[in-house]
Structures are given as C-alpha cells and as structure tokens.
C-alpha positions in Angstrom: 40.6 63.8 30.9 40.1 60.3 31.9 42.7 58.2 33.2 42.7 55.0 31.7 42.4 52.2 34.1 40.4 49.5 32.5 39.9 47.4 29.9 37.9 44.9 27.7 39.3 42.6 24.5 37.7 41.2 22.0 38.6 39.2 19.6 36.0 38.5 16.1 36.2 36.0 13.7 33.9 32.9 13.4 36.7 31.0 13.0 37.9 31.9 17.1 33.8 30.3 17.6 35.6 26.8 16.5 38.0 23.8 17.2 40.7 24.5 15.1 41.9 28.9 16.0 42.8 30.0 19.7 42.8 33.9 20.4 46.3 33.8 21.3 46.2 37.7 21.0 44.5 38.7 24.4 47.0 37.2 26.0 49.9 39.1 24.9 47.5 42.3 24.6 46.9 41.6 28.3 49.9 41.3 29.7 51.1 44.7 27.3 48.5 46.2 29.5 49.2 44.7 32.8 52.5 46.2 32.6 50.9 50.0 32.0 48.1 49.2 34.8 45.5 48.6 33.0 43.5 46.1 34.3 41.5 43.8 32.1 37.8 43.2 32.8 36.9 40.9 30.1 37.6 39.0 27.0 35.2 38.3 24.3 34.8 36.3 21.3 32.3 37.7 18.7 32.0 36.1 15.1 31.6 38.4 11.8 28.5 39.0 12.7 27.6 43.1 12.7 24.8 43.6 15.0 26.3 41.2 17.5 29.1 42.8 17.3 27.6 46.1 17.7 25.9 45.3 20.3 28.9 44.3 22.7 31.3 47.5 21.5 27.8 49.3 23.1 28.2 47.0 26.5 32.1 47.7 26.7 32.4 51.1 26.8 29.4 51.3 29.5 32.0 49.2 32.0 35.8 50.2 30.6 38.2 53.3 29.5 39.8 51.3 26.5 38.4 48.4 24.2 40.5 47.0 22.1 39.5 44.7 19.6 41.4 42.4 17.2 40.8 40.7 14.1 37.7 41.3 11.0 40.0 44.3 9.4 40.6 42.4 6.1 39.4 42.8 2.7 36.9 40.5 2.7 32.8 40.6 3.2 33.0 39.0 6.3 35.7 41.9 7.7 33.0 43.9 9.6 34.7 45.2 12.7 35.3 48.7 11.1 31.4 48.8 10.0 30.5 47.7 13.7 32.6 50.1 15.6 31.3 52.7 13.0 28.0 51.6 13.4 28.3 51.5 17.3 29.5 54.9 17.9 27.1 56.6 15.2 30.1 57.8 12.7 30.6 57.2 9.0 33.3 55.9 7.3 35.9 57.4 5.0 38.6 56.3 3.0 41.6 57.6 4.0 43.6 58.2 1.0 47.2 57.8 2.1 46.5 54.5 3.7 45.0 53.2 0.2 48.1 54.2 -1.7 50.6 52.3 1.0 47.8 49.6 0.2 48.6 50.0 -3.5 52.0 50.6 -3.4 52.0 47.2 -1.3 51.0 45.0 -4.0 53.0 47.0 -6.3 56.4 45.9 -4.9 55.2 42.7 -5.2 54.0 43.0 -8.7 50.7 42.6 -8.4 48.1 45.0 -8.5 45.9 45.3 -6.3 42.5 43.8 -6.2 39.7 46.3 -5.5 38.2 44.6 -2.5 41.2 45.6 -0.5 39.5 49.2 -0.7 38.0 48.4 2.1 41.2 48.3 4.8 41.7 52.1 3.8 37.7 52.8 5.3 38.2 54.6 8.9 35.3 55.8 11.0 35.3 59.5 11.6 38.0 60.7 14.0 40.2 57.9 13.5 43.8 57.9 13.9 45.5 55.2 11.7 48.3 53.1 13.1 50.8 52.1 10.6 50.9 48.3 9.8 54.5 47.8 8.8 54.0 43.4 8.9 50.4 43.7 7.0 47.9 45.6 4.4 45.4 46.1 7.1 46.2 49.4 9.6 45.1 49.7 12.8 42.5 52.6 14.7 42.6 54.6 17.2 39.9 56.7 18.0 38.8 58.6 20.8 35.3 58.2 22.6 34.4 61.0 24.7 36.9 60.3 27.6 37.4 56.5 26.4 39.5 54.7 24.0 38.9 52.0 21.3 41.6 50.7 18.7 41.4 48.4 16.5 43.9 45.8 15.6 44.6 43.2 13.1 44.1 39.7 14.0 48.1 38.0 12.8 50.0 38.4 16.0 52.9 39.1 14.0 51.3 42.8 12.5 49.0 42.8 15.9 52.4 43.0 18.5 54.0 45.2 16.5 51.7 48.0 16.2 50.6 47.3 20.0 53.9 47.7 21.4 54.7 50.2 19.2 52.4 52.5 18.2 49.2 51.8 21.0 51.1 51.0 24.5 53.0 54.6 24.1 49.3 56.2 23.8 47.9 54.7 26.3 50.9 55.0 28.9 50.5 58.8 28.4 47.0 58.5 29.7 47.4 55.9 33.1 48.5 58.8 35.6 51.7 56.8 36.0 50.0 53.9 37.2 51.5 50.7 37.2 50.6 46.5 37.9 52.7 43.9 39.6 52.2 40.7 40.4 53.9 37.8 42.0 53.2 33.6 42.0 53.0 31.4 44.8 53.3 28.0 43.6 52.1 24.6 46.2 51.8 21.0 45.6 50.1 18.2 47.7 46.7 19.6 48.6 43.8 20.5 46.7 42.8 24.0 45.3 39.7 23.7 48.0 42.4 23.2 50.8 44.6 25.6 49.8 42.0 28.1 49.9 41.0 27.3 53.0 44.3 28.0 54.4 44.9 31.3 52.2 41.8 32.9 52.7 42.0 34.4 56.0 45.1 36.0 55.0 44.6 37.4 51.7 41.2 38.6 51.9 42.0 41.5 54.4 44.6 42.3 51.6 41.6 43.9 49.6 41.2 46.5 52.5 45.0 47.7 52.5 45.8 51.2 51.6 47.2 49.4 48.1 44.6 46.8 47.5 46.4 43.2 47.0 43.5 40.8 45.1 44.0 37.1 45.0 43.2 34.4 42.7 43.6 30.8 43.2 44.3 28.6 40.0 44.7 25.0 39.5 47.9 24.4 37.0 49.4 20.8 36.0 49.9 19.2 38.9 49.8 21.9 41.4 48.0 25.5 43.4 48.6 28.5 42.1 47.8 31.8 44.0 48.3 35.0 42.2 48.9 38.2 43.5 48.7 41.8 41.8 48.4 45.0 42.7 48.0 48.7 40.9 49.7 51.6 42.2 50.8 54.8 40.6 55.0 55.3 41.1 54.6 57.1 44.6 54.0 53.7 46.0 56.7 50.9 46.8 54.6 48.2 44.6 57.0 45.6 45.2 57.1 45.9 49.2 53.4 45.7 49.6 53.5 42.1 47.6 56.6 40.8 48.8 54.4 41.7 52.4 51.3 39.7 50.9 53.8 37.2 49.9 55.3 36.4 53.3 51.9 36.8 55.3 50.2 33.7 52.8 53.3 31.5 52.4 53.7 31.5 55.8 50.3 30.4 56.6 50.6 27.7 54.1 53.8 26.2 55.0 55.7 23.7 53.2 53.0 23.2 50.7 54.4 26.5 49.2 57.5 25.0 46.7 58.3 28.3 44.9 57.4 32.3 45.2 59.6 33.4 42.9 58.7 32.3 39.5 60.7 29.2 39.6 59.2 26.0 38.3 59.0 23.1 40.4 62.5 21.3 38.2 63.9 24.7 38.7 63.5 24.3 42.6 64.6 20.9 43.1 67.3 21.8 41.0 68.6 24.1 42.5 68.6 22.6 45.5 70.9 19.6 44.3 73.2 22.2 42.7 73.2 23.9 46.7 74.4 21.1 47.7 76.8 19.4 44.9 74.5 16.7 45.0 73.5 14.9 41.7 70.3 12.8 40.7 69.3 9.9 39.0 65.7 8.5 38.2 64.3 5.0 37.8 61.0 5.4 35.8 57.9 2.4 35.3 55.0 4.2 34.5 56.3 7.7 34.0 58.4 6.4 31.2 60.9 9.0 31.3 59.0 12.0 32.0 60.2 12.6 34.9 63.8 12.4 33.6 62.6 15.0 31.2 61.2 17.0 33.4 64.6 17.2 35.1 66.6 18.3 31.9 64.0 20.9 30.6 66.0 23.0 33.1 68.6 24.9 31.5 71.9 24.1 32.9 70.9 20.4 34.8 73.2 18.7 33.2 75.2 19.7 36.6 73.2 17.5 38.4 71.5 14.7 36.4 73.3 11.9 35.5 70.4 10.4 33.7 68.2 7.7 34.2 66.2 3.7 33.0 63.2 3.2 32.0 62.4 0.2 33.4 58.9 -0.6 32.2 58.9 -4.4 31.8 59.6 -6.3 35.6 62.4 -8.3 33.5 64.2 -4.4 33.6 63.8 -3.6 36.6 65.6 -6.9 37.8 68.2 -6.6 35.0 68.9 -2.9 34.7 68.3 -1.8 38.6 68.6 -5.0 40.3 65.6 -5.1 42.0 65.1 -8.9 43.8 62.8 -11.3 41.8 61.1 -11.9 45.3 60.5 -8.8 46.2 58.4 -8.3 42.8 56.4 -11.9 43.3 55.5 -10.7 47.2 54.9 -7.0 46.8 54.4 -6.3 43.5 55.7 -4.0 40.5 53.8 -1.2 42.3 54.7 -1.6 45.6 56.3 0.5 48.5 59.4 -2.3 48.6 60.0 -2.4 44.8 60.0 1.6 44.6 62.4 1.5 47.1 64.4 -1.1 45.3 64.2 1.0 41.9 65.8 4.1 43.8 68.7 2.6 45.2 69.0 0.3 41.9 69.3 3.6 40.2 71.4 5.7 42.2 74.4 3.0 42.9 74.3 1.8 39.2 74.8 6.0 37.8 76.7 6.5 40.9 73.9 9.3 42.0 73.7 10.7 45.6 69.8 10.7 45.1 67.9 7.9 43.4 64.3 8.7 42.8 61.9 5.8 41.4 58.3 5.9 40.4 56.2 2.8 39.5 52.7 2.8 38.9 49.1 2.1 37.2 48.6 4.8 34.9 45.6 2.9 33.3 42.8 2.9 31.6 43.6 -0.6 32.6 45.7 -2.6 35.0 44.1 -2.1 38.2 42.8 -4.0 40.5 40.4 -3.9 44.2 43.7 -3.6 45.8 45.5 -1.4 43.3 42.8 0.9 41.5 44.2 2.3 38.8 46.1 5.9 39.7 47.7 3.7 42.3 51.6 5.2 42.4 54.6 4.0 44.2 57.1 6.7 44.4 60.6 6.4 46.6 63.7 8.7 47.0 66.8 7.1 47.9 70.0 9.1 49.1 71.4 11.1 52.2 67.3 11.3 53.1 65.4 8.2 52.4 61.3 8.5 52.0 59.0 6.3 50.1 54.8 6.6 49.5 52.2 5.3 48.0 49.7 7.6 46.1 46.1 7.4 44.8 45.7 9.9 41.8 43.0 10.6 39.6 42.0 11.3 36.5 43.2 10.0 32.7 46.6 8.3 32.3 48.5 11.4 30.6 47.1 13.3 34.3 48.0 10.4 36.3 51.4 10.1 35.0 51.8 14.3 34.7 50.7 13.6 38.9 53.3 11.3 39.2 56.1 13.4 38.0 55.0 16.2 40.2 54.9 13.6 43.6 58.2 12.4 42.8 59.9 15.8 42.2 58.0 17.3 45.3 59.3 13.8 47.3 62.8 15.0 46.3 62.4 18.6 47.0 60.8 17.7 50.9 63.6 15.5 51.8 65.9 18.0 51.4 63.2 20.7 53.2 63.1 18.1 56.1 67.0 17.1 56.2 
C-alpha cells in the first residue's frame, strides 16, 4: 500500500472567488497534514461548476497521494462536490440510508420536517465511507482510489475542523509510515528580501542534498523577512537536530539582522532583553500615534518593563509634555534626529524609565518636501546605550507607520546587542 506523503487541497464554492469570502480551511488542513509529514503541494479554489471541478480532481489525483475537497456538500443545486467526485472517479452515487435517518433526526430535534432537498446530503459515491458530522447535517466522505485517498469535508470550519481532527487524521497517520514534518522560522529585519536571499542562498541550497533534505522558503512579512525551514523524515531520524544545525548555519551567515530563531516576535525579543536587564522602557510617538506602545504591550507580562508613553503629534505637545526645546523644532524641524533624541530623553525622564524610544516622521500621503519626502522617519533610543537614525521608508501611510514601529523596536534590540 502506498505511503501517503503528498496532498492537494481543493476549496469548492463560487463565493471563494469573490472579495467577500476567504478560504481559511486550507490553512487548518495544511497545518494538520504537516504534523503528520504529509506535504501539501497545491491548493486550488474552484467555483460551483461540475466540469471544472471534475478536471481539477482528475489532475490532482495524477499528482498527489491525498486529495481533500472542502465545501459543496450542502443540500442546494449548486452544491456539486459529490457529483463531480463521482463523475471523476466513474462511480455511481447511492443514498446512504443511515445518514438520511440522522439528517431527519437532526431536523426533528429542532421540531422541523426535513426539506426534501436535504436528501442530497445522504448521497455517497460507490465505495465511500461516511465520516460523521456531529456539528451539522452534511457528512464527510472517505474514498480509497486505488492506493490514493480522496476526502470530502463540509465547508463550515466548526464542522470541518472536528471531522479533520477526529476522523481524517487518524486514518491518514496510519498510512504515513511514521513520517513527520518539523519546521523552523528565522526572522530577520533591516535588509530587503533580495539581500537576505543573497546572503542565505549559498548556505541553504546545499541543504537540499543533506541525508535529510532541508527546504527553505523566504517570505516577506510585515516589516521583516522570514526564512521558513522544513524537513520530513520517519521516526528514526532526529529531525530537531537536523533543523537546529540548519538554523545555526543560516543564522550565522546572516548575523545581527536575525532577531529570532525560536518563534518569538520582535516585541517579545525586546521585552525579554529588558526583563533580563531589569530595565523599563517608555515611548514617545508622533507619526506612529501609539502603535509602538501598542506592539510592546501586546506581549503578555509587558507590565514588567513598559512604563508608558506619550503621543506627541502636535509640536506644542512635544514641547509641553516631553520638554523638547522650541529652538530645536525651529532649527531642525519636527522630523529630525535632534528632535527625536530630545523626545526620547524627555519621555525617559518624565516617565522614570531606563530606556526612552522616540519616533517622529512623515507618514503621508501629504506633508513631504524635497529634503524630507514622505516616508522620512527619525528614530532615537536614549538610555544606557544611545542611538539615533533617519530612515526613508517606502509604501503607503499604513506601511510606513508599520515599518517605523519595526525600526524603533529593532533599534532598541540592537542597542543591547552592541552594548
């Protein structure tokens, strides 16, 4: 019998091809399959067209060991998944009497007669095994197709997730040959994706030829670049050590731009640095409008080290609340390194913190000049170690503010790294 190692997911429903619905089921299924060492090779969204869905099913079964379809198992005429699967496999549909009885009973418990069109939900392709749905009317279906597997699951996440966890995964795991998948994530900041890849590729590409191959994917996330490493092997292999070695090699090549190899976010890393040194922090923000303090306090337990902050959007607030000298604002402008330093010093002293961090900039879309275009942001850190820097961020207002927050957090992190 074939060892199940690869999978494809097909999300069915015309609504998923509109801006109003997002396929989140495939993320849950991918995570479940990955834990069992089953590698998802492709995800597809198909509308409620039998011909298109039939072609997709036939093509998928030529590529992978496991095909999971979600949605299209309801009682209406546009719920065509059962029909498409039956046609693709050349199998007749039969009414499953026990399932029909359960659907009737479910309606009866609500004091309602079962609508006649709900009989469609009791149709099963020949040879299919019913997967009970304890949270809805549409059952799932398991089909053995030669040495491959086809699984049909309802679309509502509450129904699908319970069925996937309780019924589908135990069946799949029994046929994986003990394979499992493990992942690691290396998070970096301060370099664009192309430069990160230029540094990392000579290290990670040879890993594809290791006795247990390690695959690396580079992703641009919010204000950072991530390298996702994965490896699959059976229980006789120490996957953790393999991936630890890979992470150590890549992180060593990337140096200080790496801020996390253990799953921590940038605010968590900064928070741990502060806690380890028994230090507190306060933030003074102009263009970020409190987003920096929000990111710091998103971390549980951040009250150990966060003192508070001042949103000094107007220049007069910078003067009154942070003690920024009017002469600095007149000479250098609000978006400048001297003003950022004065803001950091001011919030540090006024909130009695060990570290002050300040952000002042032009987030746009207006307000830029030839010498200070939109995206100009000055960030300063005041404390045991001092730092100040002017950035030129690109993007819209939201992205510039996000990058400014990331830049400020990273400057605090680097201050400790270089102390």
